[in-house]
Structures are given as C-alpha cells and as structure tokens.
Residue frames as a rotation matrix with the C-alpha (Angstrom) as fourth column:
MET 1
0.348 -0.399 -0.849 -80.34
-0.329 0.796 -0.508 71.50
0.878 0.456 0.146 24.38
ASN 2
-0.722 -0.685 0.103 -78.68
-0.303 0.179 -0.936 71.48
0.623 -0.707 -0.336 27.79
ASP 3
-0.287 0.708 0.645 -82.06
-0.939 -0.077 -0.334 71.26
-0.187 -0.702 0.688 29.48
ARG 4
0.673 0.553 -0.491 -82.94
-0.666 0.742 -0.078 68.10
0.321 0.380 0.868 27.57
LYS 5
-0.073 -0.787 -0.612 -79.60
-0.107 0.616 -0.780 66.53
0.992 0.009 -0.129 28.43
ARG 6
-0.798 -0.206 0.567 -80.06
-0.540 -0.174 -0.824 67.44
0.268 -0.963 0.027 32.07
MET 7
0.126 0.936 0.328 -83.61
-0.975 0.178 -0.134 66.06
-0.183 -0.303 0.935 32.10
SER 8
0.537 0.003 -0.844 -82.42
-0.418 0.870 -0.262 62.84
0.733 0.493 0.468 30.46
LYS 9
-0.551 -0.808 -0.210 -79.78
-0.124 0.329 -0.936 62.41
0.825 -0.490 -0.282 33.16
LEU 10
-0.632 0.381 0.674 -82.32
-0.771 -0.226 -0.595 63.10
-0.074 -0.896 0.437 35.88
ARG 11
0.459 0.874 -0.162 -84.77
-0.887 0.460 -0.034 60.63
0.044 0.160 0.986 34.40
GLN 12
0.161 -0.488 -0.858 -82.08
-0.212 0.832 -0.513 57.96
0.964 0.265 0.031 34.13
LYS 13
-0.863 -0.446 0.237 -81.34
-0.287 0.048 -0.957 58.43
0.416 -0.894 -0.170 37.82
ARG 14
-0.255 0.858 0.447 -85.05
-0.935 -0.101 -0.340 58.27
-0.247 -0.504 0.828 38.57
ILE 15
0.461 0.368 -0.807 -85.36
-0.640 0.768 -0.015 55.05
0.614 0.524 0.590 36.56
LYS 16
-0.426 -0.715 -0.554 -82.65
-0.026 0.622 -0.783 53.49
0.904 -0.319 -0.283 38.73
SER 17
-0.902 0.075 0.424 -84.29
-0.430 -0.202 -0.880 54.65
0.020 -0.976 0.215 41.94
VAL 18
0.103 0.994 -0.022 -87.76
-0.994 0.102 -0.041 53.50
-0.039 0.026 0.999 40.85
LYS 19
0.251 -0.087 -0.964 -86.38
-0.342 0.924 -0.172 50.06
0.906 0.373 0.202 39.98
LYS 20
-0.801 -0.579 -0.150 -84.81
-0.018 0.274 -0.961 49.91
0.598 -0.768 -0.230 43.44
GLN 21
-0.611 0.658 0.440 -88.13
-0.764 -0.345 -0.546 50.94
-0.208 -0.670 0.713 44.99
ILE 22
0.344 0.717 -0.606 -89.94
-0.822 0.542 0.175 48.22
0.454 0.438 0.776 43.03
GLU 23
-0.215 -0.525 -0.824 -87.50
0.011 0.842 -0.539 45.65
0.977 -0.125 -0.175 44.43
THR 24
-0.947 -0.105 0.305 -88.12
-0.280 -0.203 -0.938 46.98
0.161 -0.973 0.163 47.94
HIS 25
-0.127 0.982 0.142 -91.87
-0.983 -0.106 -0.148 46.63
-0.130 -0.158 0.979 47.47
LYS 26
0.331 0.216 -0.918 -91.49
-0.513 0.858 0.017 43.10
0.792 0.465 0.395 46.07
ASP 27
-0.679 -0.624 -0.387 -89.41
0.054 0.483 -0.874 42.16
0.733 -0.614 -0.294 49.12
LYS 28
-0.767 0.464 0.443 -92.13
-0.619 -0.356 -0.700 43.55
-0.167 -0.812 0.560 51.37
ILE 29
0.232 0.878 -0.419 -94.75
-0.929 0.328 0.173 41.49
0.289 0.348 0.892 49.51
GLU 30
0.162 -0.246 -0.956 -92.72
-0.137 0.953 -0.269 38.33
0.977 0.175 0.121 50.04
SER 31
-0.586 -0.641 -0.496 -91.45
0.357 0.345 -0.868 38.87
0.727 -0.686 0.026 53.56
GLU 32
-0.953 0.185 0.240 -93.81
-0.303 -0.581 -0.756 41.13
-0.001 -0.793 0.609 55.49
GLU 33
-0.504 0.862 -0.052 -97.22
0.847 0.483 -0.221 40.41
-0.166 -0.156 -0.974 56.81
GLY 34
-0.327 0.460 0.825 -99.96
0.423 -0.710 0.563 42.76
0.845 0.533 0.038 55.75
ARG 35
-0.862 0.115 -0.493 -101.15
0.411 -0.409 -0.815 45.46
-0.295 -0.905 0.306 58.12
LEU 36
0.072 0.978 -0.198 -104.32
0.608 -0.200 -0.768 47.48
-0.791 -0.065 -0.609 58.19
ASP 37
0.632 0.206 -0.747 -103.08
-0.266 -0.848 -0.459 50.22
-0.728 0.489 -0.481 55.86
THR 38
-0.046 -0.721 -0.692 -100.30
-0.992 -0.051 0.119 48.41
-0.121 0.691 -0.712 53.98
THR 39
0.573 0.309 0.759 -101.52
-0.244 0.948 -0.202 45.05
-0.783 -0.070 0.619 52.78
LYS 40
-0.399 -0.719 0.569 -99.77
0.339 0.461 0.820 42.95
-0.852 0.520 0.060 50.17
ASN 41
0.235 0.580 0.780 -102.37
0.963 -0.034 -0.266 44.09
-0.128 0.814 -0.567 47.64
TYR 42
0.894 0.047 -0.445 -101.44
0.089 -0.993 0.074 47.67
-0.438 -0.106 -0.893 48.47
TRP 43
-0.030 -0.990 -0.137 -97.78
-0.210 -0.128 0.969 47.04
-0.977 0.058 -0.204 47.60
GLU 44
-0.428 -0.075 0.900 -98.72
0.734 0.552 0.395 45.33
-0.527 0.830 -0.181 44.32
LYS 45
0.603 0.743 0.291 -101.12
0.788 -0.497 -0.363 48.10
-0.125 0.448 -0.885 43.40
GLU 46
0.692 -0.402 -0.600 -98.50
-0.156 -0.894 0.420 50.76
-0.705 -0.197 -0.681 44.13
ILE 47
-0.418 -0.853 0.314 -95.97
0.131 0.285 0.950 48.97
-0.899 0.438 -0.007 41.92
ASN 48
-0.299 0.358 0.885 -98.43
0.916 0.367 0.162 48.62
-0.267 0.859 -0.437 39.05
GLU 49
0.661 0.719 0.218 -100.07
0.751 -0.639 -0.169 52.03
0.018 0.275 -0.961 39.20
LYS 50
0.882 -0.290 -0.371 -97.27
-0.112 -0.894 0.433 54.25
-0.457 -0.341 -0.821 40.36
PHE 51
0.084 -0.996 0.005 -93.85
-0.273 -0.018 0.962 52.89
-0.958 -0.082 -0.274 39.54
LEU 52
-0.261 -0.189 0.946 -94.41
0.718 0.617 0.322 51.09
-0.645 0.764 -0.025 36.25
LYS 53
0.734 0.564 0.379 -96.21
0.678 -0.564 -0.473 54.10
-0.053 0.604 -0.795 34.77
GLN 54
0.770 -0.507 -0.387 -93.36
-0.321 -0.833 0.450 56.36
-0.551 -0.222 -0.804 35.84
LEU 55
-0.196 -0.865 0.463 -90.79
0.106 0.451 0.886 54.02
-0.975 0.222 0.003 34.27
GLU 56
0.114 0.328 0.938 -92.71
0.942 0.263 -0.207 54.05
-0.314 0.907 -0.279 30.98
LYS 57
0.957 0.288 -0.036 -92.91
0.270 -0.928 -0.256 57.84
-0.107 0.235 -0.966 30.92
ASP 58
0.467 -0.853 -0.234 -89.22
-0.422 -0.448 0.788 58.22
-0.777 -0.269 -0.569 31.65
LYS 59
-0.278 -0.566 0.776 -88.17
0.417 0.657 0.628 55.64
-0.865 0.499 0.053 29.06
LYS 60
0.459 0.518 0.722 -90.34
0.881 -0.159 -0.446 57.34
-0.116 0.840 -0.530 26.41
PHE 61
0.942 -0.133 -0.307 -88.81
-0.106 -0.989 0.103 60.71
-0.317 -0.065 -0.946 27.25
ILE 62
0.060 -0.995 0.074 -85.28
-0.290 0.054 0.955 59.37
-0.955 -0.079 -0.286 26.96
LYS 63
-0.184 -0.081 0.980 -86.07
0.754 0.628 0.194 57.59
-0.631 0.774 -0.055 23.71
LYS 64
0.713 0.570 0.409 -87.69
0.700 -0.543 -0.464 60.71
-0.043 0.617 -0.786 22.24
ASN 65
0.958 -0.286 -0.021 -85.02
-0.283 -0.955 0.088 63.17
-0.045 -0.079 -0.996 23.37
GLY 66
0.421 -0.842 -0.337 -81.99
-0.208 0.271 -0.940 61.01
0.883 0.466 -0.061 22.98
ASN 67
0.618 -0.329 -0.714 -79.60
0.742 0.545 0.391 59.48
0.261 -0.771 0.581 25.44
SER 68
0.975 -0.220 -0.011 -77.57
-0.197 -0.893 0.404 61.85
-0.099 -0.392 -0.914 27.58
ASP 69
0.421 -0.874 0.243 -74.30
0.372 0.411 0.832 59.99
-0.827 -0.260 0.498 26.96
C-alpha cells in the first residue's frame, strides 16, 4: 500500500515536471532557430512521442491506483 502511495506521489511530481518540459520545448519551437541536430520538427516530435506518452501512462497509473492525497 505504501509503495503505491509513494509511486503516485512520484508520478504526480513527474507529471508536473513533464508539463514544464513541454512548455520549454514549445518556447524553443517559437523562439529558437533550428540547428542541425535540434530542428523545430525535432522538438515537436519529442513532445508528441516522449512527453505526451509519459503523461498518459502516469495519469492512468494514478487513476488506477488512486490519488495519493
């Protein structure tokens, strides 16, 4: 039981940090010029493939295992 509560808390923190990272990437898309290895498409792809999937997984876990509050 304690492990699930702890994991829920950790995932809630991760959700906050991933949302912050998404905002950072969106700012980079709007403000920065693309480079050879980090183009605007790269930032969009990373948001879509990496961060949004992680948010979904974490939200499902929290919903399934209950809120830690």
